[in-house]
C-alpha positions in Angstrom: 78.9 69.3 114.2 77.3 72.2 112.8 75.4 72.6 116.0 78.6 72.2 117.7 80.6 74.9 115.9 76.9 77.0 116.7 77.4 76.7 120.3 81.2 77.6 120.6 80.5 80.6 118.7 77.9 81.5 120.5 80.5 81.3 123.9 83.3 83.0 121.8 80.3 86.0 120.8 81.4 89.8 122.9 78.0 90.2 124.8 78.0 93.7 124.8 79.3 97.0 123.7 82.4 97.2 125.6 83.1 93.5 125.0 83.0 93.9 121.1 85.8 97.0 121.5 87.9 95.2 123.7 87.4 91.9 122.2 88.6 93.5 118.9 90.8 95.5 120.0 93.0 92.8 121.7 92.3 90.8 118.3 93.7 93.5 116.2 96.6 94.2 119.2 97.6 90.6 118.8 97.0 88.7 115.7 97.3 91.7 113.1 99.9 93.7 114.8 102.2 90.7 115.5 104.5 91.8 112.2 104.8 95.5 113.8 105.1 94.5 117.5 108.1 92.1 116.5 109.5 94.5 114.5 109.7 97.0 117.2 111.2 94.9 119.9 114.1 93.8 117.3 114.6 97.9 116.8 114.9 98.2 121.0 117.4 95.4 121.4 119.0 96.6 118.4 119.3 100.4 119.8 120.2 98.5 123.7 116.5 99.6 125.0 116.6 95.6 127.2 113.9 97.6 129.6 111.1 94.9 129.9 108.7 97.0 130.8 109.2 99.1 127.5 108.8 96.0 126.2 105.6 94.9 127.3 104.0 98.7 127.2 104.0 98.5 123.8 101.7 96.1 122.8 99.4 97.5 125.8 99.5 101.4 125.1 98.3 99.6 121.0 95.4 98.0 122.3 94.4 101.0 124.3 94.6 103.1 121.4 92.8 100.9 119.3 89.9 101.0 122.1 89.8 104.8 121.7 90.2 104.5 117.5 87.2 101.8 117.8 85.0 103.5 120.0 85.5 107.1 118.3 84.8 106.0 114.9 82.0 104.0 115.4 79.8 107.1 116.6 78.5 104.4 119.7 75.7 103.0 117.7 78.1 101.6 114.5 80.3 99.1 116.7 80.0 96.2 114.9 79.7 97.4 111.5 83.4 99.1 112.1 84.7 96.2 114.1 83.9 93.7 111.3 85.1 95.8 108.1 88.6 96.5 110.3 89.3 92.8 110.9 88.2 92.2 107.4 90.6 95.3 106.0 93.4 94.1 108.5 93.2 90.3 107.5 94.5 91.7 104.0 96.7 94.4 104.9 98.2 91.8 107.1 98.5 88.7 104.1 100.0 91.3 102.2 102.5 92.7 104.6 103.4 89.7 106.1 104.0 87.6 102.7 105.3 90.1 100.6 106.5 93.0 103.1 104.4 95.5 101.1 103.6 99.2 103.2 100.2 100.6 102.5 101.2 104.5 102.2 99.5 107.0 100.0 101.4 106.0 96.7 100.3 102.6 97.6 96.6 103.1 97.9 97.6 105.3 94.5 98.9 102.6 92.6 96.0 99.9 94.2 93.2 102.1 93.0 94.3 102.9 89.4 95.0 99.5 88.5 92.9 97.3 86.3 90.8 94.2 87.2 93.5 91.8 85.3 96.4 92.9 87.5 93.7 92.4 90.9 93.0 89.1 90.0 96.5 88.2 89.4 96.9 88.6 93.3 93.8 85.8 94.2 95.4 82.8 95.0 94.8 80.0 97.6 96.8 81.7 101.2 94.8 84.6 100.6 91.7 82.6 100.4 93.4 80.7 103.6 94.1 84.6 105.6 91.3 86.2 105.0 89.1 83.3 105.8 90.8 82.2 109.2 91.5 85.8 110.2 89.2 88.0 108.6 85.9 86.0 108.1 85.8 83.7 111.0 86.4 86.7 113.7 84.0 88.6 111.9 80.8 85.9 111.7 81.4 85.6 115.6 81.4 89.3 115.4 78.2 89.9 113.5 76.7 87.1 115.2 76.5 89.4 118.9 73.1 90.0 119.7 73.4 93.2 122.5 69.7 94.9 124.1 71.8 97.7 126.2 70.1 101.0 125.8 71.5 103.7 125.0 72.7 105.2 128.2 74.7 102.1 128.9 76.4 102.1 125.8 77.3 105.7 126.6 78.2 104.7 129.7 80.8 102.2 128.5 82.1 104.3 125.9 82.8 107.1 128.8 85.1 104.1 131.1 86.7 102.5 128.4 88.0 106.1 126.9 88.4 107.4 130.7 90.7 104.0 131.6 92.5 104.2 128.2 93.2 108.1 127.7 94.6 108.1 131.4 96.4 104.4 131.1 97.5 105.7 127.3 98.8 109.1 128.7 100.8 107.0 131.7 102.9 105.1 129.3 103.7 107.9 127.4 105.0 109.7 130.2 107.4 107.3 131.6 108.4 105.7 128.3 108.0 109.1 126.8 112.1 108.6 125.9 112.3 105.2 124.3 109.2 105.9 122.4 110.6 108.8 121.1 114.2 107.2 120.8 113.2 104.1 118.6 110.4 106.5 116.2 113.3 108.7 115.5 115.3 105.6 113.8 113.2 103.7 112.7 110.0 105.3 111.3 108.7 102.9 108.9 107.3 100.8 112.3 104.8 103.7 111.9 103.6 102.4 108.3 103.0 98.1 109.9 100.2 99.6 112.4 97.1 97.3 110.9 94.5 98.6 110.0 95.5 102.0 110.9 98.4 103.1 108.7 95.6 102.0 106.0 93.2 104.4 107.2 95.6 107.0 107.3 96.5 106.4 103.7 93.2 106.1 102.6 92.3 108.8 104.0 95.5 110.8 102.8 94.5 109.1 99.1 90.5 110.7 99.3 92.0 113.7 100.5 94.0 114.8 98.0 92.5 113.1 94.5 88.8 114.1 95.6 89.1 116.8 98.3 91.8 119.4 97.6 90.4 122.2 95.0 92.2 121.4 90.9 95.0 123.1 89.8 94.8 125.2 86.8 96.7 124.0 84.3 99.7 125.4 83.0 101.1 125.6 79.8 105.3 125.8 80.0 106.7 126.7 77.7 104.3 128.5 74.8 105.6 127.8 71.4 107.7 124.8 71.5 109.4 124.0 68.0 111.4 121.6 65.8 114.9 122.2 65.7 115.1 120.4 61.9 112.0 120.0 60.7 113.6 119.0 57.3 114.8 116.2 58.3 113.0 113.2 59.3 112.9 110.9 62.7 111.1 107.9 63.9 111.9 107.4 68.1 110.2 104.5 70.0 110.3 105.2 73.3 109.6 101.3 75.1 108.5 102.0 78.9 109.5 98.8 80.6 107.5 97.3 83.4 108.8 95.8 87.1 112.6 95.4 85.1 115.2 95.8 87.4 118.4 96.1 85.8 120.1 93.8 88.5 118.8 90.7 86.0 120.3 92.3 82.9 123.4 90.4 81.6 123.9 94.0 79.2 124.7 94.5 82.7 126.1 91.8 85.1 124.1 89.5 85.2 125.5 85.8 85.6 122.4 84.6 83.7 122.1 85.2 79.8 119.0 86.7 80.2 119.6 89.1 76.7 120.4 86.9 73.7 118.5 88.7 71.0 119.3 92.7 71.6 123.5 92.5 72.0 124.2 91.6 68.4 122.3 94.5 67.5 124.6 96.9 68.7 122.5 98.1 71.9 124.0 100.1 74.2 122.9 99.4 78.0 123.5 102.2 80.4 124.5 100.5 83.9 123.6 103.3 86.7 119.9 104.6 86.3 118.1 105.2 89.2 113.5 105.0 89.1 111.9 108.2 90.3 109.4 106.3 92.5 108.7 102.1 93.0 105.1 102.0 91.9 104.0 102.9 88.6 101.8 105.1 89.9 104.2 107.5 90.3 107.2 106.8 88.6 105.6 106.8 85.0 103.7 110.4 85.6 107.5 111.4 86.9 109.4 110.2 84.4 107.2 112.2 81.9 107.1 115.6 84.4 109.5 118.7 84.5 109.6 118.0 88.0 112.9 116.1 89.8 112.1 113.2 91.9 112.4 115.7 95.0 110.3 118.1 93.7 107.7 115.6 92.4 103.9 115.7 93.6 100.9 114.0 91.4 98.6 116.8 92.0 100.9 119.9 90.5 102.5 117.0 88.0 98.7 116.6 86.4 98.5 120.7 86.4 101.6 121.0 83.8 102.5 120.2 80.7 104.5 117.1 80.6 106.7 115.8 77.8 104.3 114.3 75.1 102.8 117.7 75.7 105.8 119.6 74.5 107.0 117.2 71.5 103.7 117.2 70.2 103.1 120.6 70.2 106.4 121.4 68.3 105.0 119.3 65.5 106.2 115.9 66.4 103.5 112.8 66.1 103.0 111.8 69.1 101.5 108.1 70.1 100.6 106.3 73.2 99.8 102.4 73.0 99.3 100.7 76.2 99.5 96.9 76.9 99.9 97.8 80.8 96.9 99.2 82.7 97.2 102.7 81.6 99.2 105.6 81.0 98.4 107.2 84.5 97.8 110.2 82.3 100.7 111.4 80.8 99.3 110.5 77.7 95.9 112.5 78.1 96.3 115.1 75.9 97.9 113.3 72.8 96.7 110.3 70.4 96.1 106.7 72.2 95.7 103.7 72.1 94.8 101.0 75.0 95.5 97.3 73.4 92.1 95.3 73.6 92.9 92.4 75.4 90.3 90.3 74.0 90.7 86.4 73.9 89.9 86.2 70.4 93.2 87.3 69.4 95.9 84.9 69.8 98.8 87.1 72.1 96.0 87.7 74.8 93.9 85.2 76.9 91.3 88.1 77.9 92.9 89.9 81.0 96.6 90.0 79.6 98.0 90.2 76.2 101.9 88.9 75.4 104.4 92.3 74.7 104.2 91.1 71.1 101.2 92.6 70.4 102.4 96.0 70.5 104.9 95.0 67.8 102.2 93.8 65.6 100.6 97.7 66.7 104.0 99.0 66.1 104.5 97.7 62.8 100.8 98.3 61.8 100.6 101.9 62.7 103.7 102.7 60.4 101.8 100.9 57.5 99.1 103.4 57.7 101.4 106.6 56.5 102.7 107.3 52.9 105.9 105.5 52.1 108.4 107.5 54.3 111.7 108.3 51.7 109.3 109.7 48.9 107.8 111.7 51.4 110.9 113.4 53.2 112.4 114.2 49.2 108.8 115.7 48.3 109.1 117.4 51.2 112.4 118.6 50.7 111.7 119.4 47.3 108.6 122.0 48.8 110.6 123.0 51.9 108.3 121.5 54.1 108.4 119.4 57.0 109.5 115.9 56.8 107.8 113.5 58.9 108.7 113.6 62.6 106.9 110.8 65.1 107.3 109.5 68.4 105.8 106.5 69.4 105.5 105.2 73.1 105.0 101.3 73.6 103.9 100.6 77.3 104.6 97.4 77.8 103.4 94.6 80.8 107.0 93.2 81.0 107.7 91.8 83.9 104.4 92.9 86.2 103.4 90.2 88.9 102.9 88.2 90.9 102.2 86.2 88.0 105.4 86.6 85.8 104.5 83.4 84.1 101.7 84.4 82.3 103.8 87.8 80.9 105.5 85.2 78.2 104.6 82.5 75.7 106.0 79.0 76.0 107.7 79.6 73.3 110.4 81.9 75.7 110.0 79.4 78.8 113.7 79.6 78.4 114.7 79.0 82.0 112.8 76.3 84.3 111.5 75.4 86.4 109.7 78.8 87.1 107.0 79.5 88.9 103.6 78.9 88.0 101.4 80.2 90.3 100.7 83.9 92.2 101.8 83.2 95.9 105.8 83.6 94.5 106.5 83.8 98.6 105.9 79.5 98.4 108.0 78.9 95.0 111.8 78.4 95.5 114.1 81.0 95.6 115.3 79.3 92.0 111.5 78.6 90.9 111.3 82.2 91.7 113.9 84.0 89.5 113.7 81.6 86.7 109.8 83.1 85.8 111.1 86.6 86.8 113.9 85.7 84.3 112.0 84.9 81.6 110.6 87.8 81.9 113.4 89.3 81.1 114.5 87.7 78.1 111.1 88.4 77.1 111.8 91.5 77.1 115.0 91.6 75.0 112.8 89.6 72.6 110.5 92.6 72.1 113.1 95.1 71.7 115.0 93.2 69.0 111.5 92.7 67.3 111.3 96.4 67.6 114.4 97.0 67.0 114.6 95.0 63.4 111.3 97.3 62.5 113.3 100.1 63.0 115.6 99.0 60.5 113.8 98.7 57.8 112.6 102.4 58.6 113.6 105.4 56.0 113.4 108.4 58.6 117.1 109.7 58.8 116.9 109.5 62.5 116.2 106.2 64.3 115.8 105.8 68.3 114.5 103.3 70.3 114.8 103.8 74.2 113.6 101.3 76.3 113.4 102.0 80.1 111.8 100.6 83.1 109.0 102.5 85.4 110.6 100.4 88.4 112.3 97.7 89.8 111.0 94.4 91.4 111.9 92.7 95.2 112.4 88.7 94.6 112.7 87.9 98.5 115.8 89.6 98.8 115.5 90.1 102.6 112.4 88.8 103.2 110.6 91.3 100.7 108.7 90.7 97.2 107.1 92.9 94.3 107.3 97.0 94.4 105.7 99.2 95.7 107.9 100.5 99.1 108.6 103.8 100.2 111.5 105.4 98.3 113.2 106.0 101.4 113.2 102.6 102.4 113.2 101.0 99.6 116.0 98.4 98.1 117.6 98.9 95.3 116.5 96.0 93.6 113.0 98.5 93.3 114.7 101.4 92.7 117.5 100.2 90.1 116.4 100.4 86.3 117.4 99.3 82.7 118.1 102.3 80.1 119.0 100.6 76.7 119.4 102.8 73.5 119.7 102.2 69.8 120.0 104.4 66.7 121.2 104.5 62.7 123.4 107.3 64.3 125.5 104.8 66.2 127.0 103.7 62.9 129.0 107.1 62.9 132.1 105.6 65.2 133.0 108.8 66.9 129.7 108.8 68.3 129.2 105.4 68.6 131.9 106.2 70.9 131.1 109.0 72.6 127.4 106.9 73.9 130.2 104.4 74.9 131.8 106.8 77.8 128.0 107.7 79.4 127.1 104.3 80.1 128.4 104.0 83.8 127.8 107.4 84.6 125.2 108.0 87.5 121.2 108.8 85.5 117.7 108.5 86.6 114.1 109.5 85.2 114.8 113.1 85.1 117.3 112.5 82.4 114.5 111.1 80.5 112.6 114.7 79.6 115.3 116.3 78.2 116.9 113.2 76.6 113.0 113.1 75.0 113.4 116.7 73.7 116.7 115.9 72.1 116.5 112.8 70.4 112.9 114.6 69.3 114.9 117.5 67.9 112.5 119.8 69.8 113.9 123.3 71.2 112.0 124.6 74.0 112.5 126.9 77.1 112.4 123.7 79.6 115.4 121.6 77.8 118.1 121.8 79.9 120.9 120.2 78.4 123.3 119.1 81.1 120.1 116.5 81.6 119.8 115.3 78.2 122.1 111.9 78.4 123.5 112.5 74.5 124.3 116.4 75.0 127.6 115.3 74.6 127.6 113.3 71.6 125.4 115.4 69.7 128.1 117.2 67.6 129.5 114.0 66.8 125.9 112.8 65.7 125.7 116.0 63.2 129.3 115.2 61.9 128.3 111.9 61.1 124.3 113.2 59.3 126.6 115.6 57.7 129.2 112.6 56.5 125.8 110.1 55.7 124.2 113.1 53.2 127.5 113.4 51.2 127.8 109.9 50.7 
């Protein structure tokens, strides 16, 4: 059996430089770009381009361009390593594109690079293994067995002939069908993102260029003297940054399944129309804390200037970031931050991930380390000293996929049957929805726990603000997970929940005013100024029109006066 397989491999093995180039280019074109070709044909048909010769020219042009790429980037002598690498990368990319609808652009590459090992391993499953073995490793083995003893001169001759033919043919095809290619390309710009593996190579080049080769920008202080408006008043703000939670699945909104059983009785406010800054954590988290809005946001520029946490901290607020996710993406670099250890010795952790309840434990422990707030505030008022003002950020793992079933404990497995596997495209629609909804329900439970912790504190201003970084696709239109280019992303990936609770809501007028803001269109662009407003920071950067609660601020002050008089 083994000998027969070896003989078959020997027959399939290319015997020359030209053979490797042509076979690899044909394999990449017909197998790994089958989805690209299909989408191109659909786009052509939808615009009335039924020209059979044009449709036939698309794979032929891609084949020619693949040959040119392989010859030039192999530097003649290294065609085997390049061909093997391209096939292996293409197998992984093809799996992600076909099964999850993922598009590999620069932002997706950044998200991949900045993920941790636990998240990376969560994508491993039998389906991926089969794709890589059958479409990647076996062809790579065939290429590896190639033995040719052509001289450098013979390979150079093949190089010149291949390029002469391919460049001439490509020019002829582009000349003959120029208007067709321009028309389809202009109206379907996303198509080039499906060209495998070349779109991946292009994205990798842009990511490496921006991250490692562009000179760093000088760090900029946006405000030299931020201050507290009411330093004599104590405040405790907990900002919870959710992960992969989409607004569509919150019963606090219009979702029919009861995914929010814990927080309604606590009087939370749910904002129903909030857009994320990006579709991946690596973009959304830095963007929501940046003074730059979504249209202005550039990773390199944002990293070179202060963010909301920096301004709030320098104004005199104690800032702490507690992370149960991969990282804070640089946002917490200049404030106190703690990454939760995922050691399996902790009852809420399994060695790779921790349930988000561990954030509640950490919050309680941190608050317990402070002296009695009521006594401290009283003493501070007597001595004219600033009261305690704190901002604690809890970064959840939330609904991070594809292993949704690992985001909630068995006690929170409310919706069954769920999808207890990472190849979620092989679960039924109901199973996948149940797993995801369990993560939302568990998130709601965490929020209720945090609110109850806040209710036990004695600061004059107690606030919880929850907002997710981005949403998630659960198979709608064949898309799964997140990270789609923003201009093409469905609402499932861009519409996120925002939940608010404050002890100031006890003031009926303030409560009514907040209710009037719930349906207003908001975005992550509002977070910067809303945080400044909640923490009572005075800065020239503050734009009150972007603070969600600006219309209700005067009513909040009245409520505080009434509370103090009582």
